[in-house]
C-alpha positions in Angstrom: 21.6 -51.5 221.3 20.8 -50.0 217.9 18.9 -52.7 216.4 16.2 -52.5 219.0 14.7 -49.2 217.3 15.9 -49.5 213.5 13.4 -50.8 211.3 15.8 -52.1 208.3 18.4 -54.0 210.2 20.6 -54.3 207.5 21.7 -50.8 207.9 23.3 -51.7 211.0 26.9 -52.6 210.0 29.8 -53.4 212.3 32.4 -54.2 209.4 34.1 -51.9 207.1 33.5 -51.8 203.4 35.9 -52.3 201.1 36.0 -53.4 197.2 32.2 -54.1 197.4 32.6 -56.3 200.5 31.8 -56.0 204.3 35.0 -57.0 205.9 36.5 -57.3 209.3 39.8 -56.2 210.6 42.7 -58.4 209.3 43.7 -59.0 213.0 40.1 -59.3 214.3 40.4 -56.1 216.5 37.1 -53.9 217.1 36.0 -50.9 219.1 33.0 -50.0 221.1 30.5 -47.3 220.1 28.5 -45.9 223.1 25.3 -43.7 223.3 26.7 -40.2 224.7 23.3 -39.7 226.4 23.8 -42.7 229.0 27.0 -44.6 228.1 25.2 -47.5 226.7 26.9 -49.6 224.3 25.4 -49.5 220.9 27.6 -52.2 219.3 31.1 -53.0 218.1 32.7 -51.8 214.8 35.8 -53.2 213.1 39.1 -51.4 213.9 41.2 -51.6 210.7 44.9 -51.8 210.5 47.3 -49.6 208.3 47.4 -52.6 205.8 43.7 -52.9 205.6 43.3 -49.1 204.9 45.7 -49.5 202.0 43.6 -52.2 200.7 41.1 -49.9 200.4 43.2 -47.6 198.3 44.0 -50.6 196.2 40.2 -51.2 195.6 39.6 -47.7 194.8 42.5 -47.4 192.4 41.3 -50.6 190.5 37.7 -49.1 190.3 38.9 -45.8 189.1 39.3 -46.3 185.2 36.1 -47.9 184.6 34.1 -45.5 187.0 36.0 -42.3 185.4 35.1 -43.4 182.1 31.2 -44.0 182.7 29.1 -41.5 180.7 28.3 -38.7 183.2 24.6 -39.5 183.2 25.4 -42.9 184.1 27.3 -41.8 187.3 24.6 -39.2 187.8 21.8 -42.0 187.8 23.5 -44.0 190.8 24.0 -40.8 192.7 20.3 -40.2 192.3 19.4 -43.6 193.5 21.5 -43.1 196.4 19.4 -39.8 197.2 16.1 -41.7 196.8 17.3 -44.5 199.1 18.3 -41.8 201.9 15.0 -40.3 201.6 13.2 -43.7 201.8 15.4 -44.7 205.1 15.4 -41.0 206.5 13.9 -42.2 209.8 16.2 -45.1 210.3 19.2 -42.9 209.4 18.0 -40.2 211.8 17.7 -42.7 214.8 21.2 -43.8 214.1 22.7 -40.7 214.2 20.9 -39.6 217.2 21.8 -42.7 219.2 25.4 -42.4 218.4 25.9 -38.7 218.2 23.3 -37.4 220.8 21.8 -34.5 218.7 18.0 -34.1 219.0 15.9 -36.3 216.7 14.6 -33.3 214.7 18.2 -32.0 214.1 19.2 -35.5 213.1 16.1 -35.7 210.4 17.2 -32.3 209.3 20.8 -33.3 208.7 19.6 -36.3 206.8 17.7 -34.1 204.5 20.6 -31.8 204.2 23.0 -34.8 203.4 20.9 -36.1 201.0 20.5 -32.9 199.0 24.2 -33.2 198.3 23.6 -36.2 196.3 20.7 -34.9 194.5 22.9 -31.8 193.5 25.8 -33.4 192.3 23.3 -36.0 190.4 22.7 -33.1 188.3 26.2 -31.5 188.4 27.9 -34.6 187.2 26.4 -33.9 183.7 27.8 -30.6 183.3 31.7 -30.5 183.4 32.9 -30.6 179.7 35.3 -29.6 177.3 35.8 -25.8 177.0 36.9 -24.3 173.8 39.7 -21.5 174.0 40.5 -18.9 171.2 43.8 -20.3 169.9 47.2 -18.2 170.1 48.8 -20.2 167.5 48.2 -20.5 163.7 46.8 -23.7 162.6 46.1 -25.0 166.1 43.1 -26.0 168.0 43.0 -25.4 171.8 40.8 -27.2 174.3 40.6 -27.6 177.9 39.5 -30.8 179.4 38.0 -31.3 183.0 39.4 -35.0 184.3 38.8 -36.4 187.7 42.1 -36.5 189.8 41.8 -40.2 190.7 41.4 -41.6 194.3 40.3 -39.3 196.8 40.4 -39.6 200.9 37.7 -38.3 202.7 37.9 -37.7 206.5 34.6 -36.8 208.5 33.9 -35.6 211.7 31.4 -36.7 214.5 29.2 -33.8 214.7 27.7 -34.0 211.2 28.4 -37.6 210.3 26.2 -37.9 207.4 26.2 -34.5 205.7 29.8 -34.1 205.9 30.3 -37.6 204.1 27.7 -36.9 201.2 28.9 -33.3 200.7 32.7 -34.6 200.0 31.5 -37.8 198.2 28.9 -36.6 196.2 31.3 -34.0 194.6 34.2 -36.6 194.1 31.9 -39.1 192.8 30.2 -36.9 190.3 33.5 -35.6 189.0 34.6 -39.4 188.4 36.8 -39.8 191.2 36.7 -43.0 193.4 36.6 -42.6 197.3 38.1 -44.0 200.5 36.4 -42.4 203.6 37.1 -42.7 207.2 34.4 -41.6 209.5 35.0 -40.3 213.0 35.4 -43.3 215.5 32.6 -41.9 217.6 30.0 -42.1 214.9 30.8 -45.0 212.3 27.3 -46.3 212.1 25.9 -43.3 210.1 28.7 -43.9 207.6 28.3 -47.7 207.4 24.5 -47.1 206.8 25.2 -44.9 203.8 27.7 -47.6 202.5 24.9 -50.1 202.7 22.5 -47.7 200.6 25.3 -46.9 198.1 25.8 -50.7 197.6 22.1 -50.7 197.0 22.2 -47.8 194.7 24.5 -49.7 192.4 28.0 -48.3 192.8 30.7 -50.6 191.4 32.8 -52.4 193.9 35.7 -50.3 194.8 34.0 -46.9 194.0 33.0 -45.9 197.3 35.1 -47.5 200.3 34.6 -46.8 204.3 37.4 -47.8 206.7 36.8 -47.6 210.5 39.2 -47.4 213.3 41.7 -45.1 214.6 42.5 -42.2 212.5 46.2 -41.8 212.6 46.5 -45.7 211.9 44.4 -45.4 208.8 44.7 -41.8 207.6 48.6 -41.6 207.7 49.2 -44.2 205.0 46.6 -42.2 202.7 48.7 -39.2 203.2 52.0 -41.0 202.2 50.4 -42.7 199.3 50.9 -41.1 196.1 47.9 -42.9 194.6 45.7 -40.8 196.6 45.5 -37.4 194.7 43.3 -35.4 197.0 42.2 -35.2 200.5 39.3 -33.5 202.3 38.9 -33.0 205.8 36.5 -31.6 208.3 37.5 -30.9 211.7 40.0 -29.3 213.9 42.6 -26.5 212.7 45.0 -28.4 214.6 44.5 -31.6 212.9 44.1 -30.0 209.5 47.6 -28.5 209.9 49.0 -32.1 210.5 47.3 -33.3 207.3 48.7 -30.6 205.4 52.2 -31.4 206.6 51.7 -35.0 206.1 50.6 -34.6 202.6 53.3 -32.3 201.3 55.8 -35.1 200.2 53.0 -36.3 197.9 51.6 -33.0 196.7 48.0 -33.6 197.0 45.1 -31.3 196.5 43.7 -30.6 199.6 40.0 -29.5 200.9 40.3 -28.6 204.5 37.1 -27.2 206.4 38.7 -26.4 209.9 37.7 -24.6 213.1 35.4 -21.5 213.3 35.2 -18.7 215.8 31.9 -16.9 214.5 31.0 -13.5 215.8 27.5 -12.4 216.0 27.4 -8.6 215.8 24.0 -6.9 216.8 23.6 -3.2 216.1 20.9 -1.0 217.6 18.0 -0.6 215.2 17.7 -4.1 214.2 14.6 -6.3 215.0 15.7 -7.3 218.3 13.4 -10.3 218.9 14.4 -11.6 215.5 18.2 -11.0 216.4 17.8 -12.8 219.6 16.0 -15.8 218.1 18.4 -16.1 215.4 21.5 -15.8 218.0 20.0 -18.5 219.8 19.9 -20.7 216.9 23.5 -19.8 216.0 24.8 -20.7 219.4 23.0 -23.8 220.4 22.2 -25.7 217.3 23.8 -29.2 217.6 24.3 -28.4 221.6 27.2 -25.9 220.2 29.0 -28.6 218.6 29.2 -26.7 215.2 32.0 -25.1 213.5 29.6 -22.6 212.5 28.4 -22.1 216.1 28.4 -18.6 217.5 31.4 -18.2 219.7 31.2 -14.6 220.4 28.2 -12.3 220.8 29.0 -8.4 220.3 26.0 -6.1 221.1 25.9 -2.3 220.6 25.7 -0.6 223.9 22.4 1.2 223.6 20.5 -2.2 223.4 23.1 -4.3 225.3 21.0 -4.7 228.5 17.8 -5.4 226.7 19.4 -7.9 224.3 21.1 -9.8 227.4 17.7 -10.0 229.2 15.8 -11.6 226.4 18.7 -13.8 225.3 19.2 -15.2 228.9 15.2 -15.8 229.0 15.5 -17.7 225.7 18.6 -19.6 226.8 16.5 -20.8 230.0 13.6 -21.8 228.0 15.5 -24.3 226.1 15.0 -28.1 227.0 17.7 -30.6 227.5 17.5 -34.1 227.3 18.3 -37.4 225.4 18.1 -36.9 221.7 15.4 -39.4 221.1 13.1 -37.3 223.4 13.4 -34.5 220.6 14.6 -31.8 223.2 16.5 -28.5 222.2 19.8 -29.5 223.8 21.4 -32.9 223.8 24.4 -34.4 225.4 28.0 -33.4 224.6 30.1 -35.8 222.7 32.6 -36.8 225.3 34.2 -35.9 228.5 36.8 -33.6 227.0 34.1 -31.4 225.4 32.5 -31.1 228.8 35.7 -30.2 230.6 36.4 -27.4 227.8 33.1 -25.7 228.8 34.1 -25.8 232.4 37.5 -24.4 231.5 36.1 -21.8 229.4 33.7 -20.8 231.9 36.0 -20.5 234.9 38.4 -18.5 232.8 35.9 -16.2 231.8 34.5 -15.7 235.3 38.3 -15.2 236.6 38.6 -12.5 233.9 35.8 -10.6 235.4 32.7 -11.8 233.4 29.4 -12.3 234.7 27.4 -15.9 234.8 23.8 -15.1 233.8 22.5 -18.6 233.5 23.8 -22.3 233.7 27.6 -22.8 234.2 27.3 -26.6 235.3 26.9 -30.0 234.5 23.3 -31.5 234.7 22.1 -34.6 236.6 20.9 -36.1 233.4 24.3 -37.8 233.0 27.7 -37.0 232.9 27.8 -35.5 229.3 25.1 -32.9 229.8 26.2 -29.4 230.3 23.5 -26.6 231.1 22.9 -24.0 228.4 24.9 -21.3 229.8 25.2 -17.4 229.3 28.2 -15.2 230.2 28.0 -11.5 230.0 30.6 -8.6 230.0 33.2 -11.1 228.6 36.5 -9.2 228.0 38.4 -10.0 225.1 41.3 -11.6 226.9 39.1 -14.5 228.2 39.9 -17.7 226.4 36.3 -18.2 225.3 36.8 -14.9 223.1 40.0 -16.4 221.6 39.4 -20.1 221.1 36.5 -22.2 219.7 34.2 -23.6 222.6 32.3 -26.2 220.7 29.7 -26.3 223.3 26.5 -24.6 224.7 28.2 -21.7 226.2 27.5 -18.1 225.0 29.6 -15.2 225.7 28.0 -11.5 225.2 30.0 -8.3 225.3 29.1 -4.7 224.5 30.7 -2.5 221.8 30.7 1.3 221.1 31.5 1.7 217.3 31.4 0.2 214.2 35.1 0.4 213.5 35.9 -1.1 216.9 33.6 -4.4 216.7 35.2 -4.9 213.0 38.5 -4.9 214.5 37.5 -7.2 217.4 35.5 -9.6 215.2 38.5 -9.9 212.7 41.2 -10.3 215.5 41.3 -14.2 215.2 43.1 -16.6 213.2 39.8 -18.1 212.1 37.5 -17.0 209.2 34.8 -19.4 208.5 31.5 -17.2 209.1 30.2 -14.0 210.7 26.5 -13.4 211.7 25.4 -9.5 211.4 22.2 -8.1 212.4 21.3 -4.6 211.3 18.6 -2.8 209.2 20.8 -0.2 208.0 22.0 -1.1 204.1 25.0 0.8 203.7 26.3 -0.8 207.1 25.4 -4.3 205.9 27.4 -3.4 203.0 30.4 -2.2 204.6 30.5 -4.7 207.1 30.0 -7.5 204.6 33.0 -6.3 202.9 35.2 -5.8 206.0 34.5 -8.9 207.9 37.6 -11.4 207.2 35.5 -14.4 206.9 34.4 -16.6 203.8 30.7 -16.5 204.5 28.6 -13.6 206.1 25.2 -14.1 207.4 22.9 -11.1 207.5 19.8 -11.3 209.8 19.5 -14.9 209.7 21.4 -17.8 210.7 20.8 -20.7 208.1 22.8 -20.0 205.0 24.3 -23.4 204.1 23.0 -25.9 201.3 24.0 -27.9 198.4 24.1 -24.8 195.7 26.5 -22.9 197.9 30.3 -22.9 198.3 31.0 -23.6 201.9 34.4 -22.8 203.4 36.4 -20.2 205.1 39.4 -17.8 204.9 42.7 -17.8 207.2 43.1 -20.8 209.2 39.5 -21.8 208.9 40.4 -23.9 205.7 41.2 -24.3 202.0 39.0 -24.8 199.1 35.1 -24.8 199.0 32.6 -27.6 199.3 29.1 -27.6 197.7 28.1 -25.8 194.7 30.0 -26.6 191.4 33.2 -25.4 192.9 32.9 -28.3 195.4 33.9 -30.3 192.3 36.8 -28.3 191.4 39.3 -29.9 193.9 38.6 -33.3 192.6 39.2 -32.5 188.9 42.5 -31.5 187.0 42.4 -29.2 183.8 44.2 -30.8 180.8 45.1 -28.5 178.0 45.1 -30.1 174.4 46.7 -28.3 171.6 46.1 -29.9 168.4 47.2 -29.5 164.9 45.2 -31.3 162.2 47.9 -31.1 159.5 
């Protein structure tokens, strides 16, 4: 049970949060949340109905006028208190996340810091959007552009980063003056509900921040059809993103879609090989590989291919696997489907001629544990080179020329992030320009943070999250042309 290890028991909420109240489903339905490490029950959470979901929109719509007309510094002060409360309860929030999501405790603590950073950042940015003067094109007219909040915003967050994806979206929307209805993934509702508890303590007025729990199609489809919901932000698979795009068309919503990734890692001779291996390990195995930024294809220039593989395999075999609370390197996967996908991708790669260097099997720790795995000499027509794996399987393949690897890396519908390792500044410039990705990481893995615009190209999504640009899709430009006569 969750409450056995959490100091502040008020952070453990099994009810949804609507209009400043903790509410059960109108029909009394609940769903169980389990620990992926051992299948143990963590508790039950309200499974709301479609009508309940619309009541959250009612509350947000009612709260919008007063919230949007607060002084920006007043909204900023509440966001700042929310940030301070997250830091004060970091250990409890991290343990809740590890228990329901499975990631190692150190990673969970890192995510809480990352999540809180968006609240701090947007507490400052809330004060900055303002009236912009424009040189008039008309005689005797004064021209201004006003930035105004769009209204009610729907946020749909994933299970792999249950806190950070909520604060990254909510911080921007709330700073812009919007009100929020949020739906966390069914697998990880407790993290979102703990943040709602802290939001209440921070002083958000009733209806400004609402969290509904339960089945996503039941709760989200009414939002896509409701014209009062003026913007929708989603992080998840490209398949679901396409569905939300279609469902939102009739009400012409603003959309922010952070979708799937299929990140290449490109390693050229002459780079710091040990550094490249260490960074590729981070890029592949963080969050047990369950990360849209995760390395999904590793291309290594032929002259250093064998040595890179040797060192990467050794580093993979040194990773520890266990329960997240044991603070290992690799935790369990989220569900049985995730494990089956690893098995399918490994079997398909081997059938296409790849070599299994290490791993490639489930572990005795529990049904959702899969060994960190390395495949070498993986051909481009294997599934793992075309589909997002979302797990701890690393495919490595050689390349001969720069133009060849650019073409292979770009041969995908995805375009979120690419990783590049080289010490040649001209090559770094050429590839940074040529790679068709929204983000390029050069000689490093970690690039994300509150001040940067996170997002991809092609079918990896629409819009950007983080930075000042993260507020843009939650605001409208109003043009005012004024004659004083």
